[in-house]
Steps between C-alpha positions, in 0.01 A plus 500: 500500500204655682428870457587561866833320473581688179446836673720391791770387259492830312504699825801307626679551168429874514633521855816316397541740209470799735773358722724428202455855372569663840840675498765318699672698774865527399737391775749761614869414481465223247836432339570688177793560270671833575430617145127460558525761776727746320830379645805364321590149619857552383535823695343345811791255500711795619353440847719191524799697381439757775483237775775256399796718610358537852451123528847428361657749744313338791309818575173320432416132545199506271182681401161471332364767266139523381350738245135548401364733232145559384386239751723224357797323657780560250806416709566283805853372543728388782876546521783362713442311823239499772780374723851543362667282766296192413478585132118501508391677182262792521153414369216717374284405801763579765364664814656828616488714811340809345534722811373850412321378188250387767402866546307530175288196589420627850413841353257332259340324799439838666345643184271194486377576851420856392299356211326269751389807695703394805729805509600819318865568423453852639411353842739544793673174584394544863138435397601134462820475706438728804866500606569746215289768669682829580839419345822674597788602271871469579711812521867387524714715725805674366811277499677745731230446762659291772168330571472369142182315408185676382194692614145460371231739384135425420437408137322765294236242411432129521648244263252392232475176303597704192820607680586134552433411135714793382773463768444854629398402853833572670552128570841370394713183495757439768751372244536850352712591803313828560418640848202266529707182450601459863152598618339232283747234611458585867125496448512148356381598152634265227540573129333177388811339347580257780293257711268660753262354753143609548306686230567810292244704696702439816797681344281767340346594834850539645593716201190716549619603845836623365558849357487570128818609322318778309172688510232301314474596133818709495768256380520178298658253742514139387425283798277261691186666367388189312544277804253733669272455198527123540380533859223732379380235254483247783307735729252623240440168323502284812734257320873424530687674220609174339139377483370828359765502229443137409122526483470844340816533287709187447225248425301726263821593315637145482807592708552145623857546628469829689486482880672613818623156606571221255396137533756217541423397141606844376827513694710357215381780270616788722800678351792536741588844633852636438716747689855635438774251585757771577713399201310678225247222430179379665429207732182334616358657815453272799157450652606680816383864533762741367557849635663780298492813714131562569386263223382153607406233247478122481506269200280244673207737558272331241539155653570551869264366765324821614215555254274765652688823421389633159709801401292703255809689394756225450377149574377334180666242277399461137602392150560710191184362337280564803619858528445555129138394555465760775653770279284408203192543721609857573578571133154366414338748739442253783396179324664180375342207315158652565558518879475858627711584805481881483299754311687698231461830689676352802791390281508846342519660846779266608722602210436874541765716668408514870797701629458823304820695451699271731752285314618152589847624410488721809516187713627221271821499298433370146865395472460271800138390464449512123255732332182406686317798355501850640141510628294260707139389467303282739733202512781547247740744337393695190716642222420860413645707217785606728566138594525381140878462491511162324299289256141488616184708512351779707245334728696175537456367855737269681682393815767258624579259780812512716613160367549624141146450373327763286188567296382760250157567349451734204138585408609693191681198353265248667812332633594314819853393596606301806857419604570250778833420659623452859794704621555769760606772466313564177683583179254740336711503182397139432133593521543812286682307227215249481254790479698660218530167315122461498426854386754490216318189373177694434460534123135607476 
């Protein structure tokens, strides 16, 4: 071997050695035994015990539960049926209508745009959506007033992006049945749970011309705030919301089954939606839109023909595993598998109380909605010391979807839990029992 070739050979060997000695990047959410993450496998089996009675009593067709701790997937299991009528078993990769679990993802998109330098969360919404300029606030007339209806007064200030993230804008949902319900319906403003033509910004601009229910910043009022944020993402980024989410969130995080509208190939994996049958059990909902009072929803929303309306507050479909990947990114401070979506300070801000002394319990009934925390950050509920009324931790952040889906993230325990089922109205007790079953399984 010539001297030159020998040097090249040694150089190549040294380079190979450097590569072999370089530390491998550990993949997040690799499967692990529960015991390796401080959980008892035997005690985790109590999740099944908590769910079986509801399935046997026909209160629940089926469900999927996923648990991650210390960045490892320690539990992913399906129960019951994806479609009870046909006997189709539920599978771990079943696709669910996650409804308001969409809100956390849209809120992350907004925080990404702040990091991009495209907006500040303190900005007035009217800077980007001019129709929100000079808002008015509803003042309902006294019931004894023969004229009925409401008057309006100028808002004390403009609605900010932060108000939308924290649900303190004065925007509501029409399905709450409050004084704004009829106004929203007459104004053609949908809740995002049934098929709509056009685009979300069309509805948001109609909403912007309607009066607020409360003065901005004064009251926590859960509502269409995140649909407005979805429109904001489209305006500021110059991209449809579905494209922004796919390019900036879903693809980097490996969320391959999360989208607004499913493909024909995915149709067989969509869990059926169930409603009360009037005889004490549940039955599969038809694809036709269903109206309960001021609430409108449709089971076929994920696969109907209109595919341009992207509800940032309620429109996504996903799987338990995909949503766990999203949650693990937040628990990791904005990164997953080496792909950074958000900076850690943005995540910290999102899970900081944004509503001050206001309590969610002033507007939401824990008995009816489940304990969704008693404070709210920029996208989800937060459990404070006062809100710690069950197994869990102060600082746990969480939310739910109207179709009996729920998630929890606990930075103190480095724990993520997702529960997916498909029934309306929700049974929060099912979700809370799963939550308790996971926490009682922690042994170290």
